[in-house]
N, C-alpha and C positions, 0 to 999 in steps of 0.2 A: 859373709853377709854384706860387707861393704866393698868387696872387690880386692882386698889386700889382706893376706893372712896375718901379717904382723899387726896391722892396724886393727883387724877384727879382734884379735886376742887382747890387745891393750885396752880397747874400748870396752870389751866385755868385762875385763878385770876392773876397770874404773867403775862400771855400773855395779859390780858386786860390792866394791868398797862402799859405794853410796848406800846400797840397801843394808849393809852391815853398820851404817852410821859411822864409818871411818872416813870422814869427809876430808881430813888433811891428806890422807893417802890418795884419795880420789883427785883432789885438787892438784897435788904434785904430779900424779900420772897424767892428767889431762893437759897440764902445762907442758909436760915433756912431749906429749903427742902433738901439740900445736907447733912445737919447734921442729919435730921430725917430719910432720905432714902439714906444712903451712897452708896448703890449699884445701885441706879436708874441713868440712863444716861440723863434723860430728862431735869433736871434743868440746868446742865452745857451746854447742847445743846442750850437751849433757851438763856442762858447768852451769849454763843458764837454768836448766831444770832444777839443779841443786839450790841455786840461789833463790829461785821462786819458791821452793819448799821452805827455805829459811824465812823468806818474807812472810808467807802464809802462816808459818809456825811461830812467828815472833812479832809480826807487825812492825819490824824495824826497817825504816825506809832505806838504810844503807844497803840492805840486801836487795831491795827493789832497784836501786841504782846499778848494782852489779849484775842483777838479772837482765836489765835493759842493755847493758854494755855487751854481755856475751851473746844475747839474743840477736842484737844487731849484727854482731861479727858473724854468727852462724848464718843468718839470713843472707848477708852479702856473699859469703862463700858458697852457700847452697844455690843461690840464684845464678851465680856465675856458671856453676856446673850444670844447673838445670837448663840454662839457655843453650848449652851445647848438647844436651842429652835429654830432651823432654820425655822421651819414651822409657826412661829408666824408672822402674817401679819403686826401687828403694829411695831415689831422690824425691819422687812424688810423696812417698810416705813421710820422709823427713820434712819436706816443706809443709805437709799437713800438720805435723806435730809442732813445728815452729809457730804456726799460726794458732794452733790450739792453745799453746801455753800463753800466747799473747791475749787470747780471749779470756783466759782465766784471770790474768792480771786485770784487764779491763773491767771485768765483772766485779772483781774484788774492790776496786776503787770507785765503782758506781758508774762507770762509763758504758752503759748498756748498748748504745747504738754501735760503738766501735767494737764491742764484744761480739755482737751478732754479725757484723761484716767480717770480722776475723774468723768466726765460725764458718761462715759461708765459704770463704777461701779454703779453709781447712778441709771442709767436706769435699770441695771440688778436687783437691789434690788426692785425698784418700780414695775417692771413687775412681779417679784416673789410675791410681796404683793397682787396684784390684781388677780393673778392666784390662790393664796391660799384662797382668799375670794372674790368671784365675787360681793358681796354686799358691799365691802369696797371701797369707792370712793375717799378718801383723797389722795391716791398716784397719782391719775390722775392730781392733781395740778402740782407736780414735773415733771411728763411725758409731760404734756402740755407745761409747761415753757421751757423744753428742746427742744421739737420738734419745737416750735415757734422760740427760739433763734437760733438754728442751721440753720434755713432757711436763716439767715442773714449773715452767715459766708462767708467772701470774698473768691473769687475763688482761690487766691494764697494759701489758707489754705485747699484747697480741699483734698490734699494728706493726711493731718492729719486726716480728717474725714474718708477717705478711709481706712486708717491703722486701726482706731479704730472701723470701721464698723457702724458708726453712720450715721444718716440721719435727715434732717430737713423737716418739713411740716407745713406751716403756718395754713392751714385750719384744719388739724388734731389737732395741738396744741391748737388752739382756741376751738375746740369741747371738748377736754379733760379738759381744764380749766373751761369751762362752766359746764361740768359734775361735777367737784369738787365743784363748787359754788352751783349748784342745789341740790346735794345729799351728799356732804361731811359733816363730823361732825366737824372737827377742822380746816378746810381749807377755810371756807367761806370768812373771811375778806381778806386774802392774795389773794384768787381767785378774789374777787371783784376789788382789786387794779390792778391786772394784766389785767383783762378784760377791766378796764377803760383805761389803757395804750394802749391796742390793738385796741379798738374801736376808740381811738383818733388818734393813730400814724400809724396804718396799714390800716384801711379801712374807716376812716373818718365817721363812724357811730356815730356822735356826740350825738344824742338823747340817744342812748344806753349807751354811755360813762357817760352821765350826770346822768342816773339812778343809776349807781353804785357809782359815786362820791357823789351824794346827800346822798346815804346811808352811805358811809364812813365818810364824813365830818359831817353829822348829828350825827353820833354815836361817832365819835372821833374828836371833833372840834379843838383840840390842836395838832393834828398830822401833822407835817410840811410836811412830804412826800405826804400825801393825799391833803393837801392844795396846795402844789406845782403842783401836777398833775391837780388839778382843774383849776389853773391859766393857765396852758398850754392849756386846753380845751377851756377856755374862749378866749384866744388869737386866737386859730384857728377858733372859731366862730365869730371873730371880735367884741367881747364884751370887749374892752380894758379897760374901766373904771372899770368894775367889776373885771377884772384881776389885775389891778393896785392896787385895794383895798386889794386883797389877798396877793400880793407880798409885799406890805407895811407892812401887818400884819406879814409876815414871817421875814422880815428884822427887824422889831421892836422886835420880840421875841428873835433874836440874840442868838440862841442856839449854844453854843460852840461845842456841839457834832455833829452839822450839819452845821458847818461854811461854807463848800463848797456849800451846798444847799442855804445858805444865799447869797453867792457870785453869784451863778447862778441866784438868784432872782433879784440881781442888774442888771444882764445882760438882763433878760427878761423885767425888768422895763425900762431899757434904750431903748430896741427894741420898746417897746410901745410908749415911749416918742418921738422917732424918727418918728414913724408912725403918730403921732399926730402933726408932723411938728414943734415941739418945739426943735430946733436943739441945741440951747445953753445949755438948761437943759439936753438934751441927752448926750452931751459931758461930762458934769459933772458926770452923773450916769454911763456912760461907764467907766470913769476913776475910779469910786469907785469899779466897777467890777474888773478892771485890777489890782488895788492895793490890793484887798482882795483875789483873787483867788490863789489857790495852784495847779491849773490844767492849762495846756496850751489850753485846749479845748475852742473853740470860741474866743480866743484872737485875731486870725487873722481877724475874722469877726468884732469884736469890734473895732479894729484899722481901718478897712476899713470904718465902719460907722462913726467914728469920722472924718475921712478924708472927707467923703461925707457931713457931717454936716458943716465942715469948708467951703466946696464948696458952700453950700447953704447960708452960712454967708459971702460969697465973700472974703474969705481969702485963696486963692489958694496956696500960698506959704507954709503955715502951713499944708494944706491938703496933699501936696506931702510927707511931713515927715511921715504922718500916713499911706499913701499908701505903703511906703517902709516897715514900721513896720508890715503891714498887711500880709507880706510874711512869718512871723515867727510863725504862729499858729500851731495847730496839723494837719498835712497834711493827717493823717489817717481818718479824718472825712470830709465829703463832703463840709460842710459849710466853713471850713478853707481853703480847697483846692480851692474852687471857689473864695474865698476872695483873695487868692494869684494870681490866674489867672486874676481876675478883676483888681488887684492893678497895674499890668503892663499896662493895657489899660487905666486906669484912670490917671496914672502918666503922660502919654504923651498926654492926651486928653485936648483939650480946651473946657471947658463946656460953652454951649450956654444957652440962655433963654429957648429954647426948652428942653434941658436936664434937667434944673431945674424944669420946668413945668411937665416933665415926672416923676420925683421923687415925686413931690407934688401929682400928680394924683394917682400914685401907693400907696402912703401913705393914701390918702383919701379912696381908695378902701380897703386897708388892715384894716382900722379902721371903716369900715362899713358906710362911708359917700359917698354913690354911686353917688348922684346927684352932689356933689362937685367935684367928680372925673370926671364926664362927662363935667362939666362946665370948668374945667381945661384943659381937652383934647381939647376943642374947641379953646383954646388959642394957641395950638401948630400948627406951620406952617408945614404941612405934606410935602410940596414940598422940604423942606430942610432936610428931614430925609433920612438916608440910608435905604436899604431894610430891614435889621434886625429890626431896630428901628420902621420902619413903621408897620411891622407885629406885633411887640410887642404892639404898640399902639392900633391897631385894635382889638387885643385879649382883652386888658384892657377895651376898650370901650364896646365890646360885653359882657364881664363878668359883667360890671357895669349895663348895660341895663338888662341882664338876672336876676341880683339880685334884680332889681326893677320890675320884672315880665313883662317887655317889650319884649316879646319873638320875635315878628316880627321885631322890631327895632334892636334887637341883631342879628337876621339872616341877615338883610340888611346890617349891619355894617361889616359882615365878610364873607358872602357867595361867594362873587365874586373873591376870591383870591385862590381858590383851585388849579387852573392851572396857576396861576401867577408865573412868574419867580422869583418874590420877595419872594414867599413862598418856592420855591425849594431850594433857597440858604439860607434860614433862619434857625437859631438854635431853633426856637420856633414852630417847625412843630407839636410836640407832644402836646403842649398847644393849638395850633390852632385846631387840629382835636378833642381834648377833648371838647373844647367849642362847636364845631358843633355837637358833640355827645350829649352834654347836651341840646342843643337847640332842637334837634330832639326828645330827650326823653320827653322834656316839651311839644312837639307837639303830643305825643303819637305815633310817627313814630319810633317804636322800632327796626325794621330791619335796617333803615338807621342809627339809633343811634349806633347799634352794628357794622355796617360797619365802621363808623367814629372812634369808640372806638378802633377797631382793628388796624386802621391806627395809632392812637396815641400810642398804645402798640409797634408798629413797630419802632417808632422814639424815644421813651423815653430813656433817660439815667437812667439806673436802680439804680444809686446812688441818684437820685433825689427823696428821700422819700416823700417829701411834695406833689409832683405832683402825684407820684405813688399811694398814698392812695386814691386820688380822682378817679383815673382810676379803682382801685379795688372796690371802692364804687359803681361806675356806673355799673361795670360788675356784681356785686351782684344784683343790682336792676334789671338789664336787664334779669338776669337769672330767676327772678320771673315773668317776663313778656312774655319771649319767651320760649315756651315749645316744 
């Protein structure tokens, strides 16, 4: 791969150690490689990647300094070789990855402009690599990651993309990463990881995500990043007990190099516990997250959920305290922005028995207990609900019935409200039309399904990634049915 059989074998072994989270072995091996092959840039590059993982996983600035040290060493050595051999596709791919890692660090510390320029350099090297050797597929991993990531850049940074001449494309990014997985030589593991994330978080193709995660976790059972992604998949498929088992495993490993990942595992575990309606325990686990995190991400949502937990425990005074704290999360992420908005509503709200039953019903649904959700919905006095809450309840009822394959019942629960004034004033119109689209799809009425899906796209807030992935999923399935 790198022009030297001994070097190739050592580097491959080092990467395997890293994927197995045997980082001391990887470090020792890479240090040995740097002594034996002082002109090779690959060992310092892979060391820099490990230290970047550590920094992202712990927010410890010591790892950032070490990343920068080895990245600079790798770049200097790679540039020296590149200047003598610009037409070497492997060197172009390496230069692309060095700049790609730089862009990740710049984006992490909030230096957007430098991140975009690093990405531009990265793309140039990757494109040169595939042009130099059309049978060399590893660079497609980097190209795909960039194309996919840029498609999520918020509108206010559009000027930066325009200046750098970059563009994002989710579908093309996915195809490129899949190509790297199918035909690449050294990119299969990382491609599988990114595919598992995309199939979970972009288009809700959970069966596909599971294939890649089964491969990764089966091969690398101690890799916290792979385990964490598997837990996210299981939460999305409402298999909370299995997810909880994995999250507990991550927490018990307590890897100091990934302390932030451990902290986020507390957050996900708290979310699971809340969904299982164990509110006292949920408060305790949310508190463990808040005490351990070095990031403000999800702190707004955690405080909001603690407040709601106290509401469910009939302690409204303490709940108000946490609703105030919910306004201090990371407002650049939609979860914390929504938590802030909801906190103002909840602070002034007098929670009724209907409200508490609504929370219970939602939690039963989110934990896959659909009949319990329906039983709880029956206890809600719909005549006391405002328009928005009423539509929300009917959507939940229809989703629960649909999950139990009671398609006709689901349609009966929801179909009469399309022209209802309550729907026209509701903030749940995107969800409403998506449920209708899913019902029509289940009935093999694909044209009607497409019509309702189009309505859902018209009304969706694009920052609602959790809902958007289900729209994208149904869009993909309909594309196969409607020619």
